[in-house]
Backbone as a printed PyTorch tensor [residue, N CA C, xyz], in Angstrom:
tensor([[[  5.8320,  12.2660,  -2.8090],
         [  6.9610,  12.8070,  -3.4980],
         [  7.4040,  12.2900,  -4.9630]],

        [[  7.4660,  13.2690,  -5.9320],
         [  7.7350,  12.7420,  -7.2350],
         [  9.1790,  12.0710,  -7.3070]],

        [[  9.1280,  11.1120,  -8.0970],
         [ 10.3550,  10.1360,  -7.8680],
         [ 11.5880,  10.8260,  -8.6130]],

        [[ 11.4300,  11.8040,  -9.6100],
         [ 12.6000,  12.7200, -10.1730],
         [ 13.1430,  13.2910,  -9.0890]],

        [[ 12.2620,  14.0230,  -8.3370],
         [ 12.7680,  14.8710,  -7.0800],
         [ 13.3780,  13.9260,  -6.1240]],

        [[ 12.8410,  12.8990,  -5.8900],
         [ 13.5820,  11.8490,  -4.6120],
         [ 14.8080,  11.3510,  -5.3350]],

        [[ 14.9260,  11.0130,  -6.5030],
         [ 16.1430,  10.5190,  -6.8580],
         [ 17.3000,  11.5450,  -7.2200]],

        [[ 16.6780,  12.6980,  -7.4890],
         [ 17.6700,  13.9140,  -7.5670],
         [ 18.3710,  14.1990,  -6.2060]],

        [[ 17.4940,  14.1430,  -5.2300],
         [ 17.9190,  14.4640,  -3.7850],
         [ 18.7860,  13.2060,  -3.4130]],

        [[ 18.4390,  12.1700,  -3.7500],
         [ 19.3380,  11.0300,  -3.4210],
         [ 20.6300,  11.1160,  -3.8770]],

        [[ 20.7820,  11.8730,  -5.0460],
         [ 21.9930,  11.9880,  -5.7970],
         [ 22.5680,  13.3840,  -5.3300]],

        [[ 22.3100,  14.0750,  -4.4860],
         [ 22.5900,  15.4030,  -3.8920],
         [ 22.8880,  16.1380,  -5.1080]],

        [[ 21.6670,  16.4790,  -5.8400],
         [ 21.7910,  17.3010,  -7.1130],
         [ 20.7420,  18.3890,  -6.6950]],

        [[ 21.0400,  19.6200,  -7.2460],
         [ 19.8340,  20.5640,  -7.5140],
         [ 19.3200,  20.4520,  -8.7020]],

        [[ 18.3330,  21.1480,  -8.6410],
         [ 17.5190,  21.2960, -10.0600],
         [ 18.4170,  21.8130, -11.0680]],

        [[ 19.1640,  22.7060, -10.8630],
         [ 19.9300,  23.5790, -11.8450],
         [ 21.0300,  22.3890, -12.1730]],

        [[ 21.7980,  21.6570, -11.3960],
         [ 22.6600,  20.7210, -11.7140],
         [ 22.1030,  19.5420, -12.5500]],

        [[ 21.0220,  19.2030, -12.1840],
         [ 20.5600,  18.2000, -13.0650],
         [ 20.1800,  18.8810, -14.4810]],

        [[ 19.6440,  19.8230, -14.5540],
         [ 19.1730,  20.5490, -15.8220],
         [ 20.4620,  20.8260, -16.7340]],

        [[ 21.5720,  21.2400, -15.9910],
         [ 22.9350,  21.3330, -16.9910],
         [ 23.3060,  20.0570, -17.3060]],

        [[ 23.2140,  19.1150, -16.5230],
         [ 23.7480,  17.6960, -16.9320],
         [ 22.9870,  17.0910, -17.9520]],

        [[ 21.7240,  17.4300, -18.2410],
         [ 20.8950,  16.8130, -19.3090],
         [ 20.5420,  17.7750, -20.4200]],

        [[ 21.0600,  18.9440, -20.2630],
         [ 20.9620,  19.9940, -21.2490],
         [ 19.5790,  20.7360, -21.3880]],

        [[ 18.7570,  20.8610, -20.3690],
         [ 17.6100,  21.5250, -20.3320],
         [ 17.4950,  22.6630, -19.2980]],

        [[ 16.5610,  23.3550, -19.2360],
         [ 16.4850,  24.5610, -18.1660],
         [ 16.0750,  24.0120, -16.8080]],

        [[ 16.3570,  24.6230, -15.7440],
         [ 15.9170,  24.3760, -14.4710],
         [ 14.3840,  24.5510, -14.3750]],

        [[ 13.8280,  25.4250, -15.1460],
         [ 12.2160,  25.2400, -15.3400],
         [ 11.8190,  23.9940, -15.6330]],

        [[ 12.3700,  23.4130, -16.8450],
         [ 11.9560,  22.2230, -17.0920],
         [ 11.8370,  21.0980, -16.0900]],

        [[ 13.0540,  21.0570, -15.3530],
         [ 12.9830,  19.9520, -14.3430],
         [ 12.1050,  20.3320, -13.3810]],

        [[ 11.9260,  21.5030, -12.9490],
         [ 10.6690,  21.8560, -11.9540],
         [  9.4230,  21.4390, -12.5080]],

        [[  9.1620,  21.6460, -13.7480],
         [  7.6070,  21.2900, -14.2750],
         [  7.6460,  19.8060, -14.3990]],

        [[  8.5870,  19.0000, -14.5660],
         [  8.5700,  17.5140, -14.4440],
         [  8.3290,  17.0730, -12.9520]],

        [[  8.8820,  17.8310, -12.1640],
         [  8.8610,  17.3230, -10.8820],
         [  7.5100,  17.6310, -10.1690]],

        [[  6.9510,  18.6500, -10.8030],
         [  5.4740,  18.9070, -10.2920],
         [  4.4310,  18.4940, -11.0460]],

        [[  4.7440,  17.4410, -11.9480],
         [  3.9500,  16.9530, -12.8990],
         [  3.0340,  17.8960, -13.9270]],

        [[  3.8500,  19.0070, -14.1920],
         [  3.3420,  19.8090, -15.1520],
         [  3.7360,  19.6910, -16.7040]],

        [[  4.5920,  18.7900, -16.8370],
         [  5.2790,  18.5930, -18.0400],
         [  5.6110,  17.0010, -18.3560]],

        [[  5.2950,  16.5060, -19.5090],
         [  5.6640,  15.1610, -19.8150],
         [  6.7030,  15.1560, -20.7620]],

        [[  7.8090,  14.4180, -20.0680],
         [  8.9760,  14.5060, -20.8100],
         [  8.9530,  13.5200, -21.9920]],

        [[  9.5220,  13.5990, -23.0620],
         [  9.8740,  12.6880, -24.1840],
         [ 10.7140,  11.3890, -23.4440]],

        [[ 10.4860,  10.5730, -24.1350],
         [ 11.1000,   9.2140, -23.8100],
         [ 12.7250,   9.5600, -23.7270]],

        [[ 13.2630,  10.1040, -24.7980],
         [ 14.8450,  10.7480, -24.8400],
         [ 15.0280,  11.3710, -23.7390]],

        [[ 14.3390,  12.4110, -23.2090],
         [ 14.4780,  13.2030, -22.0500],
         [ 14.3290,  12.2730, -20.6810]],

        [[ 13.5450,  11.3780, -20.6750],
         [ 13.3630,  10.3980, -19.5240],
         [ 14.5760,   9.6120, -19.5060]],

        [[ 15.1210,   9.1940, -20.4770],
         [ 16.4370,   8.2690, -20.7320],
         [ 17.6910,   9.1470, -19.9360]],

        [[ 17.7260,  10.2640, -20.5040],
         [ 18.7860,  11.2260, -19.9120],
         [ 18.5920,  11.6120, -18.5330]],

        [[ 17.2660,  11.9250, -18.0190],
         [ 17.2110,  11.8920, -16.6710],
         [ 17.7250,  10.7390, -15.7520]],

        [[ 17.0820,   9.5360, -16.2570],
         [ 17.4920,   8.4040, -15.6510],
         [ 19.0070,   8.1250, -15.5600]],

        [[ 19.4410,   8.3070, -16.6240],
         [ 20.9910,   8.1000, -16.6280],
         [ 21.8390,   9.0140, -15.9180]],

        [[ 21.2600,  10.1740, -15.6590],
         [ 21.9590,  11.2690, -14.8840],
         [ 21.8360,  10.8670, -13.4520]],

        [[ 20.5260,  10.4410, -13.2100],
         [ 20.3310,   9.9820, -11.6810],
         [ 20.7260,   8.6420, -11.3640]],

        [[ 21.4920,   8.0410, -12.0790],
         [ 22.0530,   6.5800, -11.7050],
         [ 20.7890,   5.4970, -11.4130]],

        [[ 19.8760,   5.6960, -12.2700],
         [ 18.7750,   4.8020, -12.1070],
         [ 18.3380,   4.4120, -13.6850]],

        [[ 17.1790,   3.5960, -13.6080],
         [ 16.7750,   3.1540, -14.8870],
         [ 15.5120,   3.7560, -15.2050]],

        [[ 14.8780,   3.6530, -16.3010],
         [ 13.6500,   4.3250, -16.5300],
         [ 12.2260,   3.6420, -15.7880]],

        [[ 12.5070,   2.1770, -15.7340],
         [ 11.4420,   1.5580, -15.0820],
         [ 11.1290,   2.0620, -13.5020]],

        [[ 12.2840,   2.1570, -12.9420],
         [ 12.3300,   2.4510, -11.4280],
         [ 11.8650,   4.1960, -11.4150]],

        [[ 12.3630,   4.7570, -12.2200],
         [ 12.0790,   6.4310, -12.1270],
         [ 10.8170,   6.7490, -12.6460]],

        [[ 10.1890,   6.0850, -13.7210],
         [  8.8760,   6.5930, -14.2570],
         [  7.7010,   5.7070, -14.1510]],

        [[  8.1060,   4.3250, -14.2180],
         [  6.8960,   3.4710, -14.4140],
         [  6.6680,   2.3430, -13.4270]],

        [[  7.6430,   2.2160, -12.6420],
         [  7.4380,   1.2520, -11.5130],
         [  6.5710,   1.5470, -10.4490]],

        [[  5.3250,   0.7510, -10.1500],
         [  4.4930,   1.1050,  -9.0510],
         [  5.0010,   0.9390,  -7.6280]],

        [[  5.0800,   1.9470,  -6.9240],
         [  5.3790,   1.9410,  -5.3870],
         [  4.1670,   1.7350,  -4.5780]],

        [[  4.4210,   1.2630,  -3.4710],
         [  3.4020,   0.9020,  -2.4070],
         [  2.5500,   2.1100,  -2.1950]],

        [[  3.3350,   3.4010,  -2.0540],
         [  2.7050,   4.4460,  -1.6840],
         [  1.8990,   5.1940,  -2.8950]],

        [[  2.0760,   4.8390,  -4.0740],
         [  1.5440,   5.5010,  -5.0890],
         [  0.0900,   5.3580,  -5.2440]],

        [[ -0.6400,   6.2630,  -5.5400],
         [ -1.9230,   6.0650,  -5.6010],
         [ -2.6000,   6.3370,  -7.0720]],

        [[ -3.7830,   5.5620,  -7.1260],
         [ -4.3540,   5.3580,  -8.5780],
         [ -5.4750,   6.5420,  -8.6850]]])
C-alpha cells in the first residue's frame, strides 16, 4: 500500500480532505497514491505536515515490505 494512502487513512482523512488541506485537487492526491505523479519537494512537505509525519518516513524510509 502506498504510504501516502496509509498515513491518510491513519489520520482518518479522505482524499478530498487532504487535498483541501494542502490546496491541491483530489485527483492530484489520487495520482500520488497510485504512483502516477511525482510531487515536488514543496508538495511532499505539505503532505507530510498535513499527515502528522515527516518526509523521511512518508517518502524515503525503506519498509521491510517495500520491494526494489
